[in-house]
BADODO-727181 format. One record per residue (C-alpha): x, y, z; residue in three letters. Coordinates in steps of 0.5 Angstrom, whole numbers. Example, Ala and Ser with C-alpha at 12.3 -4.5 7.8 and 13.67 -1.06 7.14 Angstrom:
25 / -9 / 16 / ALA
27 / -2 / 14 / SER
# end
This chain:
0 / 0 / 0 / MET
5 / 4 / 2 / ALA
9 / 3 / -5 / PHE
3 / 4 / -8 / THR
3 / 12 / -6 / LEU
9 / 13 / -7 / GLU
8 / 11 / -14 / LEU
3 / 15 / -15 / GLU
6 / 21 / -12 / GLU
12 / 20 / -16 / TRP
8 / 20 / -22 / VAL
4 / 26 / -20 / GLY
10 / 30 / -19 / SER
13 / 27 / -26 / VAL
6 / 29 / -29 / TRP
6 / 36 / -26 / HIS
13 / 38 / -27 / ARG
12 / 35 / -35 / PHE
5 / 39 / -37 / ILE
8 / 45 / -33 / THR
14 / 46 / -37 / ARG
10 / 45 / -44 / ARG
5 / 50 / -42 / ALA
10 / 56 / -39 / SER
11 / 62 / -44 / VAL
17 / 63 / -40 / ASP
25 / 62 / -42 / PHE
28 / 59 / -35 / PRO
34 / 58 / -38 / GLU
35 / 66 / -39 / ALA
32 / 67 / -32 / ARG
35 / 74 / -30 / VAL
33 / 75 / -21 / GLU
32 / 82 / -19 / LEU
36 / 81 / -12 / ALA
42 / 81 / -16 / GLN
40 / 87 / -19 / ARG
37 / 91 / -15 / GLN
42 / 97 / -12 / PRO
44 / 98 / -18 / GLY
37 / 99 / -21 / LEU
35 / 103 / -15 / ALA
41 / 108 / -17 / LEU
38 / 109 / -24 / LEU
31 / 109 / -21 / PHE
33 / 116 / -17 / ARG
37 / 118 / -20 / ALA
33 / 119 / -26 / MET
28 / 121 / -23 / GLY
24 / 118 / -17 / GLY
29 / 120 / -11 / ALA
24 / 119 / -5 / GLY
22 / 112 / -7 / ARG
24 / 104 / -6 / GLY
25 / 99 / -11 / LEU
21 / 93 / -8 / GLU
18 / 86 / -12 / THR
11 / 86 / -14 / VAL
6 / 80 / -13 / CYS
2 / 77 / -18 / GLU
-5 / 79 / -20 / ARG
-10 / 76 / -24 / ASP
-11 / 77 / -30 / LEU
-17 / 74 / -35 / LEU
-13 / 71 / -41 / LEU
-15 / 67 / -47 / ARG
-11 / 62 / -44 / ARG
-9 / 55 / -49 / SER
-11 / 49 / -48 / LEU
-5 / 46 / -44 / LEU
-5 / 52 / -40 / GLN
-12 / 51 / -37 / GLN
-9 / 43 / -36 / ILE
-4 / 45 / -33 / ALA
-7 / 51 / -29 / GLY
-2 / 56 / -31 / THR
-3 / 64 / -34 / CYS
-8 / 66 / -29 / ARG
-4 / 70 / -25 / GLN
2 / 74 / -28 / VAL
7 / 79 / -24 / PRO
6 / 86 / -28 / LEU
11 / 92 / -26 / ALA
7 / 97 / -23 / CYS
9 / 103 / -19 / CYS
5 / 107 / -13 / ASP
6 / 113 / -9 / ALA
12 / 110 / -4 / ASP
15 / 103 / -8 / ASN
17 / 102 / -16 / LEU
15 / 94 / -16 / ARG
18 / 90 / -22 / LEU
18 / 82 / -21 / PRO
22 / 77 / -17 / ALA
24 / 75 / -24 / SER
24 / 75 / -31 / LEU
24 / 70 / -37 / ALA
20 / 73 / -42 / VAL
26 / 74 / -47 / PHE
30 / 67 / -50 / PRO
36 / 71 / -48 / GLU
40 / 74 / -41 / ALA
41 / 80 / -44 / GLY
34 / 82 / -46 / LEU
32 / 81 / -39 / ASN
36 / 85 / -36 / GLU
35 / 90 / -41 / GLU
29 / 90 / -40 / LEU
30 / 92 / -32 / TYR
32 / 98 / -33 / ARG
27 / 100 / -38 / TRP
23 / 99 / -33 / LEU
27 / 103 / -29 / ALA
28 / 109 / -32 / LEU
19 / 109 / -35 / LEU
18 / 109 / -28 / ALA
22 / 114 / -26 / ALA
18 / 119 / -32 / GLN
12 / 117 / -29 / ALA
5 / 120 / -26 / GLY
-1 / 119 / -23 / PRO
-4 / 114 / -29 / MET
-12 / 116 / -32 / ARG
-11 / 111 / -37 / HIS
-6 / 105 / -38 / TRP
-5 / 105 / -45 / GLY
-5 / 113 / -47 / ARG
-1 / 114 / -41 / ASP
5 / 109 / -42 / ASN
5 / 112 / -50 / GLN
6 / 118 / -47 / ARG
11 / 117 / -42 / TRP
15 / 112 / -47 / THR
14 / 118 / -51 / GLN
18 / 123 / -47 / ALA
23 / 119 / -44 / LEU
26 / 117 / -52 / LEU
25 / 124 / -54 / GLN
29 / 127 / -48 / ARG
35 / 121 / -49 / TYR
35 / 119 / -57 / PRO
40 / 114 / -54 / ALA
35 / 109 / -51 / LEU
32 / 109 / -57 / LEU
35 / 103 / -60 / PRO
34 / 99 / -55 / ARG
27 / 99 / -55 / TYR
26 / 98 / -61 / ARG
30 / 92 / -60 / ARG
26 / 90 / -54 / LEU
20 / 92 / -58 / VAL
22 / 88 / -64 / ALA
22 / 81 / -60 / ALA
17 / 82 / -56 / HIS
12 / 83 / -62 / LEU
15 / 76 / -64 / GLN
12 / 73 / -58 / LEU
5 / 76 / -58 / ARG
0 / 71 / -61 / PRO
-2 / 72 / -67 / ASP
-9 / 77 / -68 / PRO
-12 / 72 / -75 / ALA
-12 / 67 / -69 / THR
-16 / 71 / -65 / LEU
-24 / 74 / -65 / LYS
-25 / 79 / -68 / PRO
-26 / 85 / -61 / ALA
-19 / 81 / -59 / ALA
-16 / 81 / -65 / ALA
-17 / 90 / -66 / ALA
-15 / 90 / -58 / LEU
-8 / 86 / -60 / GLU
-7 / 90 / -67 / ARG
-8 / 97 / -63 / ALA
-2 / 95 / -57 / LEU
3 / 93 / -63 / CYS
1 / 99 / -66 / GLN
2 / 103 / -59 / ALA
8 / 99 / -58 / LEU
12 / 100 / -65 / ARG
10 / 109 / -65 / GLU
7 / 111 / -58 / PRO
3 / 117 / -59 / GLY
0 / 114 / -64 / SER
-6 / 110 / -61 / VAL
-11 / 114 / -57 / GLN
-17 / 109 / -58 / ALA
-17 / 102 / -55 / PHE
-21 / 97 / -57 / PRO
-26 / 94 / -52 / ARG
-25 / 85 / -51 / SER
-28 / 81 / -46 / GLU
-22 / 78 / -45 / ARG
-16 / 82 / -43 / ALA
-9 / 83 / -47 / ALA
-4 / 79 / -47 / TRP
1 / 82 / -42 / PRO
6 / 88 / -44 / LEU
12 / 87 / -40 / PRO
15 / 93 / -43 / LEU
9 / 98 / -40 / TRP
7 / 99 / -33 / LEU
1 / 96 / -29 / TYR
-4 / 100 / -25 / PRO
-2 / 98 / -17 / PRO
-5 / 93 / -13 / LEU
-10 / 95 / -8 / HIS
-8 / 92 / -1 / LEU
-16 / 93 / 2 / ALA
-23 / 95 / 0 / SER
-24 / 102 / 3 / PRO
-27 / 99 / 10 / GLN
-20 / 97 / 11 / ALA
-19 / 104 / 13 / ALA
-23 / 103 / 20 / ASP
-17 / 99 / 22 / LEU
-13 / 102 / 28 / ASP
-8 / 105 / 25 / ASP
-2 / 101 / 30 / SER
-3 / 95 / 28 / ALA
3 / 91 / 28 / GLU
5 / 88 / 20 / SER
7 / 79 / 20 / LEU
13 / 79 / 23 / PRO
19 / 76 / 19 / ALA
23 / 71 / 22 / SER
30 / 70 / 23 / PRO
34 / 71 / 16 / GLY
27 / 71 / 12 / GLU
26 / 77 / 7 / GLN
19 / 79 / 6 / GLU
16 / 78 / -1 / GLY
12 / 82 / -5 / GLY
6 / 85 / -2 / ARG
0 / 81 / -2 / LYS
-8 / 83 / -4 / ARG
-13 / 83 / 2 / ALA
-21 / 83 / 1 / THR
-25 / 84 / 7 / ARG
-30 / 78 / 8 / ILE
-36 / 79 / 15 / ASP
-34 / 75 / 20 / ASP
-41 / 74 / 23 / SER
-41 / 67 / 27 / SER
-42 / 67 / 33 / ARG
-38 / 60 / 34 / GLU
-33 / 64 / 40 / GLY
-39 / 66 / 45 / GLY
-39 / 63 / 52 / LEU
-43 / 57 / 53 / LEU
-47 / 56 / 60 / ILE
-50 / 50 / 62 / VAL
-54 / 49 / 68 / ARG
-52 / 42 / 69 / LEU
-60 / 41 / 71 / GLU
-62 / 42 / 65 / ASN
-58 / 39 / 60 / LEU
-61 / 36 / 56 / PHE
-68 / 41 / 56 / SER
-64 / 49 / 54 / TRP
-57 / 52 / 54 / THR
-56 / 60 / 53 / GLU
-50 / 63 / 49 / HIS
-48 / 69 / 51 / VAL
-45 / 74 / 47 / ASP
-38 / 75 / 47 / LEU
-32 / 74 / 43 / ASP
-27 / 69 / 44 / ARG
-20 / 69 / 47 / TRP
-14 / 69 / 43 / SER
-7 / 68 / 44 / ASP
-3 / 74 / 44 / GLU
3 / 71 / 43 / ARG
7 / 73 / 36 / GLU
6 / 66 / 31 / ASP
14 / 65 / 29 / PRO
12 / 61 / 22 / ASP
6 / 67 / 21 / ALA
11 / 71 / 16 / ALA
12 / 64 / 12 / ARG
5 / 62 / 12 / VAL
4 / 70 / 8 / ALA
9 / 69 / 4 / ALA
5 / 63 / 0 / ASP
-1 / 64 / 1 / LEU
-3 / 69 / -6 / ASP
-9 / 73 / -2 / GLU
-10 / 75 / 5 / LEU
-17 / 75 / 7 / SER
-19 / 80 / 13 / LEU
-24 / 79 / 17 / SER
-27 / 84 / 22 / ARG
-29 / 83 / 29 / THR
-31 / 87 / 35 / ARG
-25 / 85 / 39 / LEU
-19 / 85 / 34 / ARG
-13 / 80 / 36 / LYS
-8 / 84 / 41 / GLY
-14 / 89 / 44 / GLY
-11 / 89 / 50 / GLY
-7 / 95 / 54 / LEU
-1 / 96 / 51 / LYS
3 / 101 / 55 / LEU
10 / 101 / 52 / ASP
9 / 107 / 48 / LEU
2 / 110 / 51 / ASP
5 / 117 / 54 / LEU
7 / 117 / 62 / PRO
2 / 121 / 68 / PRO
4 / 129 / 67 / ALA
7 / 127 / 74 / ASP
12 / 123 / 72 / VAL
13 / 125 / 66 / ASP
19 / 130 / 64 / ASP
18 / 137 / 66 / ILE
14 / 141 / 60 / PRO
18 / 148 / 58 / LEU
12 / 153 / 56 / GLY
6 / 151 / 51 / GLU
7 / 148 / 46 / GLY
9 / 150 / 38 / ILE
5 / 149 / 32 / LYS
9 / 148 / 27 / LEU
8 / 147 / 19 / PRO
9 / 140 / 15 / GLU
10 / 138 / 8 / TRP
6 / 134 / 4 / ASP
9 / 132 / -2 / TYR
3 / 130 / -5 / ARG
0 / 136 / -4 / LYS
7 / 141 / -6 / GLY
5 / 145 / -1 / ARG
8 / 146 / 7 / LEU
0 / 145 / 12 / GLN
1 / 151 / 17 / ASP
1 / 149 / 24 / ASP
-1 / 141 / 24 / PHE
5 / 138 / 29 / VAL
5 / 140 / 36 / ASN
11 / 140 / 39 / LEU
14 / 140 / 46 / GLN
19 / 142 / 50 / MET
22 / 138 / 56 / PHE
27 / 138 / 62 / ALA
29 / 132 / 64 / PRO
26 / 131 / 71 / ARG
29 / 128 / 78 / ASP
35 / 129 / 74 / CYS
41 / 129 / 80 / PRO
48 / 133 / 78 / ALA
53 / 128 / 75 / GLN
60 / 127 / 74 / PRO
63 / 124 / 68 / LEU
63 / 117 / 69 / PRO
70 / 115 / 70 / SER
71 / 110 / 64 / ARG
70 / 116 / 60 / LEU
75 / 121 / 64 / ARG
82 / 118 / 59 / PRO
78 / 119 / 52 / ALA
76 / 126 / 55 / ALA
83 / 129 / 57 / GLN
85 / 126 / 51 / ARG
80 / 130 / 46 / LEU
82 / 136 / 51 / ARG
89 / 136 / 50 / ARG
89 / 135 / 42 / GLN
83 / 140 / 41 / PHE
87 / 146 / 46 / GLU
90 / 148 / 41 / HIS
84 / 151 / 37 / LEU
83 / 155 / 43 / ARG
83 / 162 / 41 / PRO
90 / 166 / 43 / GLU
91 / 173 / 43 / ARG
94 / 174 / 36 / GLN
99 / 180 / 34 / TRP
95 / 185 / 28 / LEU
101 / 188 / 24 / ARG
101 / 194 / 20 / GLN
96 / 197 / 24 / GLN
95 / 205 / 24 / PRO
95 / 205 / 32 / GLN
98 / 201 / 36 / GLY
100 / 199 / 42 / THR
107 / 198 / 40 / GLU
111 / 200 / 34 / LEU
112 / 194 / 28 / ASP
119 / 195 / 26 / MET
118 / 190 / 20 / GLN
113 / 195 / 17 / ALA
118 / 201 / 19 / TRP
123 / 198 / 15 / LEU
120 / 196 / 9 / ASP
117 / 204 / 9 / PHE
123 / 206 / 10 / TYR
126 / 202 / 4 / VAL
121 / 204 / 0 / GLU
122 / 211 / 1 / ARG
129 / 211 / -1 / GLU
127 / 207 / -8 / HIS
122 / 213 / -9 / GLY
116 / 209 / -7 / ARG
112 / 212 / -1 / CYS
107 / 208 / 0 / ALA
102 / 208 / 6 / GLU
102 / 204 / 11 / ARG
101 / 202 / 19 / GLY
107 / 203 / 23 / LEU
105 / 199 / 29 / PHE
102 / 193 / 31 / LYS
97 / 191 / 37 / GLU
96 / 184 / 40 / GLN
87 / 182 / 40 / ARG
85 / 177 / 42 / GLN
81 / 172 / 36 / THR
75 / 169 / 37 / HIS
72 / 162 / 34 / ARG
65 / 166 / 31 / ASP
62 / 159 / 31 / LEU
55 / 156 / 33 / ALA
53 / 149 / 34 / CYS
46 / 145 / 35 / LEU
47 / 137 / 36 / LEU
40 / 134 / 36 / LEU
41 / 127 / 38 / ALA
35 / 122 / 35 / ASP
33 / 118 / 43 / ILE
27 / 114 / 40 / SER
25 / 107 / 41 / MET
30 / 104 / 36 / SER
36 / 106 / 41 / THR
34 / 101 / 45 / ASP
36 / 95 / 41 / ALA
43 / 93 / 43 / HIS
49 / 94 / 38 / LEU
53 / 87 / 41 / ASN
54 / 83 / 47 / ASP
55 / 90 / 51 / ARG
52 / 96 / 48 / HIS
46 / 99 / 47 / ARG
45 / 105 / 42 / VAL
42 / 109 / 48 / ILE
48 / 108 / 51 / GLU
53 / 110 / 45 / VAL
49 / 117 / 44 / ILE
49 / 118 / 51 / ARG
57 / 117 / 51 / ASP
58 / 122 / 45 / SER
54 / 127 / 48 / LEU
58 / 128 / 54 / LEU
64 / 128 / 50 / LEU
62 / 132 / 45 / PHE
61 / 136 / 51 / GLY
67 / 135 / 55 / GLU
70 / 138 / 47 / THR
66 / 144 / 45 / LEU
67 / 147 / 53 / SER
75 / 147 / 52 / VAL
74 / 151 / 44 / LEU
70 / 156 / 48 / GLY
64 / 155 / 41 / ASP
56 / 157 / 43 / ASP
53 / 150 / 43 / PHE
47 / 146 / 45 / ALA
45 / 140 / 45 / LEU
37 / 136 / 45 / TYR
34 / 131 / 43 / GLY
27 / 128 / 41 / PHE
22 / 123 / 39 / SER
16 / 123 / 37 / SER
8 / 119 / 38 / LEU
4 / 122 / 32 / ARG
4 / 129 / 31 / ARG
0 / 132 / 36 / GLN
6 / 130 / 41 / HIS
13 / 131 / 38 / VAL
18 / 131 / 44 / ARG
24 / 136 / 44 / LEU
29 / 134 / 50 / GLN
33 / 140 / 52 / GLU
40 / 138 / 55 / LEU
44 / 144 / 55 / LYS
41 / 151 / 52 / ALA
46 / 156 / 49 / PHE
45 / 161 / 55 / GLN
48 / 154 / 59 / GLN
54 / 153 / 62 / GLY
56 / 145 / 61 / TYR
56 / 142 / 68 / ASP
55 / 137 / 72 / ASP
47 / 139 / 71 / HIS
48 / 138 / 64 / THR
51 / 131 / 65 / ARG
46 / 129 / 69 / GLY
41 / 131 / 64 / ARG
45 / 127 / 59 / ILE
45 / 120 / 63 / GLN
38 / 120 / 65 / VAL
36 / 119 / 58 / LEU
32 / 114 / 56 / LYS
29 / 112 / 49 / PRO
23 / 111 / 47 / GLY
17 / 112 / 41 / TYR
18 / 115 / 35 / TYR
23 / 119 / 30 / THR
20 / 125 / 26 / ARG
25 / 129 / 24 / MET
23 / 134 / 20 / GLY
20 / 137 / 26 / ALA
25 / 137 / 31 / ALA
30 / 140 / 25 / ILE
25 / 146 / 24 / ARG
26 / 147 / 31 / GLN
33 / 147 / 31 / ALA
34 / 151 / 26 / SER
30 / 156 / 29 / GLN
33 / 156 / 36 / LEU
40 / 156 / 32 / LEU
38 / 162 / 27 / SER
37 / 165 / 34 / GLY
45 / 166 / 35 / CYS
49 / 171 / 34 / LYS
55 / 168 / 30 / ARG
57 / 167 / 22 / ARG
57 / 160 / 22 / ARG
51 / 156 / 25 / LYS
52 / 148 / 24 / LEU
47 / 144 / 26 / LEU
49 / 136 / 27 / LEU
43 / 131 / 27 / LEU
45 / 123 / 30 / LEU
40 / 117 / 28 / THR
40 / 111 / 28 / ASP
35 / 110 / 22 / GLY
29 / 113 / 17 / LYS
24 / 118 / 19 / PRO
18 / 115 / 22 / ASN
11 / 115 / 26 / ASP
5 / 111 / 27 / LEU
1 / 116 / 23 / ASP
3 / 118 / 15 / LEU
10 / 119 / 17 / TYR
12 / 113 / 14 / GLU
16 / 111 / 8 / GLY
17 / 117 / 2 / ARG
12 / 122 / 6 / TYR
17 / 123 / 12 / GLY
23 / 122 / 8 / VAL
20 / 128 / 4 / GLU
18 / 133 / 10 / ASP
26 / 132 / 13 / THR
29 / 133 / 6 / ARG
24 / 140 / 6 / GLN
26 / 141 / 13 / ALA
33 / 141 / 12 / VAL
32 / 146 / 6 / LEU
29 / 151 / 10 / GLU
34 / 150 / 14 / ALA
39 / 152 / 8 / ARG
35 / 158 / 6 / ARG
36 / 160 / 14 / LEU
44 / 159 / 13 / GLY
45 / 154 / 17 / LEU
49 / 149 / 15 / THR
45 / 141 / 17 / PRO
49 / 135 / 18 / PHE
47 / 128 / 18 / CYS
52 / 123 / 23 / ILE
48 / 115 / 22 / THR
50 / 108 / 24 / ILE
44 / 105 / 20 / ASP
49 / 101 / 14 / ARG
43 / 103 / 10 / GLU
43 / 110 / 10 / ALA
45 / 111 / 3 / GLY
39 / 108 / 0 / ALA
35 / 115 / 2 / TYR
40 / 120 / 7 / LEU
44 / 123 / 0 / PRO
37 / 125 / -2 / TYR
35 / 129 / 4 / MET
41 / 132 / 6 / PHE
46 / 132 / -1 / GLY
51 / 127 / -3 / ALA
56 / 131 / 1 / ASN
52 / 132 / 7 / GLY
52 / 126 / 11 / TYR
57 / 121 / 14 / THR
57 / 114 / 15 / LEU
59 / 111 / 23 / ILE
61 / 104 / 20 / ARG
62 / 101 / 28 / GLN
58 / 105 / 32 / PRO
62 / 103 / 38 / GLU
66 / 109 / 36 / GLN
62 / 115 / 35 / LEU
63 / 117 / 41 / PRO
70 / 118 / 39 / LEU
69 / 120 / 32 / ARG
63 / 125 / 33 / LEU
69 / 130 / 35 / PRO
73 / 129 / 31 / GLN
68 / 130 / 25 / LEU
66 / 137 / 29 / TYR
74 / 139 / 28 / ARG
74 / 137 / 20 / GLN
67 / 140 / 20 / LEU
69 / 147 / 22 / THR
75 / 148 / 19 / GLN
76 / 155 / 17 / PRO
# end
């Protein structure tokens, strides 16, 4: 019996491979993978106009295609991965095997990245793709031979209109004409079935859920990914009504066991723990179904991100400050959109510099002592405390030769000043609670960096201020005042730094705007705004992905218009994907060994402030 079952499974697997291979329209031997080419394609996409958006894989979508008999038997060609571009990402197929040559498949990836960089909102699939293609070829004529090569190879693989029904044949001829001559077709015939996919065009983005999904809590968490696993493409979602009463509580009176029961309408308890296999299971599904219940899973109280009571929270400094925020979708600033509150740490006694940091602080003081303002002799002055003998000799020689130029003959000693102010803004969001290694957390490295930075600048005598920031939606952006410009650097400041705790999220734009206002009030010629962070801007509301990146970039541009020099210091290894767009190619640096940040930060300051 067992042998018979094994034989049936073997025969079934052989038949499945055979019929699937015969029905396939791809060329597996020429397949190219997106994962190997994603960094280069992402760079090309952003450089050509797709800045602020990412590049991800796309899931397959259902298309009502006219399939052959073999394809119907094999069950293939019902779902096709098609390139699309939404507000946040360009989504490409995980692999391409539509052409018999690997070089053509690689060229198709590049073409889609270039086309998406020119694309805007899609109103009509056929006319918009023609318009984008035409604009791209007119702007870069060198792409025309490559485009024609892709079109010629693709037209050989498309179905023959003579084998199709009249309506489908008319649509096929119109699509082929639009591929050959972009912009030449304005009206496309209607057909009951979808045309064979056009891999050279972008398709409308998939909608993840029905409009009712907006009623869900905006803090709902996504499925956890197992360590070492990478999330796949996005999934389609459908809304279903869960009206079952199976989760109710059944109350039974034993004396009336066979007579009646009473059903109490309560939701069934569910396990709050995360399923470690949830991400793997979701990756195997083509469609996710979302049901609505009165109490969602995880509906219990979560206190880790709740705001603390007023009597234990930090001390607010004044009223909240209303700040604008940039909405890239509207292309304008939203006035008074964000509420920022200044805080001073509560119950932070004065503390000296920790003993483990004293040797490093002494080394930094010795290195920076030669940058301290010193008294210098100013020569050739019209008046002064002493006679400038060199200037007098030059004047005597020139007079003997008939050239008597007027010049000062005195010298005077004056104190030089470093006309410089710096504000250091440190990210103290919840992500800084992560461990760098077995001994250090990110927040500990940030504390040490602030302490050594303060020790160094107090020796130089430069005006400086220290702040930390975090956020919990736009209604509550927190700015921790560790040291203001008018305050001295002493044990009270060291105490405030050493009690810093991570929490909440990273609404970077609002923090930069407020820091820019504080720094612009300093009467110094040079003003440096340093941002110390460990990741991208994010928050619980819309401040995620492109929205947060665009707002931060706009805040940086506003700071530059105020005459400030913003510079970002990060330990995020993925920073190259977004910081050049936000701060510019020369406006940031990546510390690849975060545990070296406390010593690297003063050195970076010296490089940035050299005359």
